[in-house]
Structures are given as C-alpha cells and as structure tokens.
N, C-alpha and C positions, 0 to 999 in steps of 0.2 A: 428342237433336236428330237429326231425320231430314232428308231432302232438302227443300229449299225449293220450294214450288209457285209462290210469287209473290215475286220479288226486289225489288218496289217497296214492301215493308212498312217501317214505321218500326222501327229497331233497338231503340228503347226498349220496343216491344211484344214483341219476340222475347226479350229478356233479355241477359245478359252474353255478349259474343262472345269473351272470353278470360278465363282464370282470374285470380283475385285482383284484380278490378276495384276501384279505389279505393286501392290500395296503392302507387301510383306515387310519391307523396311520400316514403314510407318508403324505397323503393328509391333515389330520388335522394339522400336523406340518407346512406344506407349507402355508395353509390358515392362521394359527395363525401368522406366520412370516410376511405374506403379510399384515395382519390386523394391526400389530404393525408398520410396515414400513409406511403404508398409513396414520396412525394417526400422526406419527412423521413428515411426509412430509406436512400434512395439518397444523400442528402447525407451522412449519417453514414458509410456504407460508402465513398463516394468520398473523403471527407476522411481516413479511416483509410488508404486505399490511397495517397493523396498523401503523407501523413506517412511511410509506410513507404518510398516511393520517395525522398523527400528524405533520410531517414536513410541509405538505401543509397548515395546519391550523395555526401552530405556536407552541410555547412552551406550556407545560401543564398548566402553570399558566394562560396564555392567554385563553386557552380552558376553564378552570374553570370560569374565569371572563365572558367569552362569555355565558356560560350556566347559570350563576347566574344572568346575566342581562336579559335573556329571561324569567326567571321564575317570 
C-alpha cells in the first residue's frame, strides 16, 4: 500500500484497512470467555482469602462479638 492520491475512494475498492478483517466475532468470544474466567478466578481467590482471615480471627460468633464490643 502506497500513499493515497485520492482520499474520496470507496474503502471496499481499496481492500482491507486492518489485518484479520472478519475475525471480530471470534475476538469478542475470546474476550467474553476470558472475562468470565477472570471473574470466577477472582471469586475463588477472594473466597479463599476470606476463609483464611475468618480462621485467623476465629469463629463467626467471635467476630460478631468483637465488632459489637468495638461499637
């Protein structure tokens, strides 16, 4: 592709203006799957961290008592 002499041409006549034209649907599906996987991984990691913190503090009833004494 060289420099354009006439910028008023129809892009369909010029050809693809970026690589992998027509693969947008595949990329959207890949990103959607990655987004779902990432959220599920975050939920799993955060649940594990929460359980570790609860075990470090003690039982839930002890936690409620601790917070009620502070207020």
